[in-house]
N, C-alpha and C positions, 0 to 999 in steps of 0.2 A: 524621621521614620514614620511611615504609615503602618497602622495596625488593623488587622481584620480579625474577627472572631468566628471560629468554625462553629457549626451546630453542636458538635461534641463539647466544645468549651462552654457554650451557652447553657447546655443541659447540666454540665457538671457545676457551673456557677450557681444555677438555680437550686440544685440539690444540696450543695455543700456550703455555700457562702451566703445565700440570699438573706437569711435572717440574722446575720451577725454584722451589725453596723460597724463595730471596731475593725473587723477584718476588711470590710468594704473600703474604709478610709485608707488602710494600709495598702490595699491592692491599687487603689486609684493613685496614691503617691508613687508607688513603684512603676506603674504603667507610664506615668508622666516622666519619671526618670528614664525609663526604657525608650520612650519616644525621643527624648533629647539625646540620650547616649546609651545604646543597647549594652555597652560594656562597662557601665558605671560600676565602680568597685563594690558599692553597697548591694548590687543585684547578684553578684557572684555568678555571672553568666558563664555557662560552660556547655560544650558539645557533649552529647550523650554517646554511649557506646553500646555494643551488642545489638539486640533487636531494635533498639531505638536510635541507631547510629545516624539516621537522617534528621534527627531532632536536636533541639537545644533546650536548656532549662535556665530559669533564673529564680532566685529566692525572694519571697515576700517577707517571710519571717522564718524562724528556725525550722519549722516543719510544714511550711506552705510554699508550694512552687507552681510556676506556670511553665508548661511545656509548649514549645513553639517551633516553627521553622521559618527560614528566610526564603522569600520568593526571589528577592534580589537585594542589592545593597540598600534599598530605600523602603522595602516592604517586608512585613512579617505577618504570619498567621498564628494566632494563639490557638492551640489545639486542645489543651487540658489544663485543669487547675485542681489542686488538692494536696493532701499530705504526701510524703514520700511513698508510703505504701499504696496510696490510691492511684498515683500517676505512673509508678514504675512497674 
């Protein structure tokens, strides 16, 4: 799986994650899992509903998520990162 990062994702990462080294490590581990298997059970990958119905989400930790969409079977674009309240 190839992953791209939207400008919105980059901005949110800088604002919410940049200075937290522990979260950075967890995010890197989960992105690596996602690249190898987007549906790995640890990620809890799921399709969103409502206004976000075209997007998917996976969990980094209890209240930290990455919102993304698939371009095709081999490519995904990460759209946002943050807590449940920040991204939904």
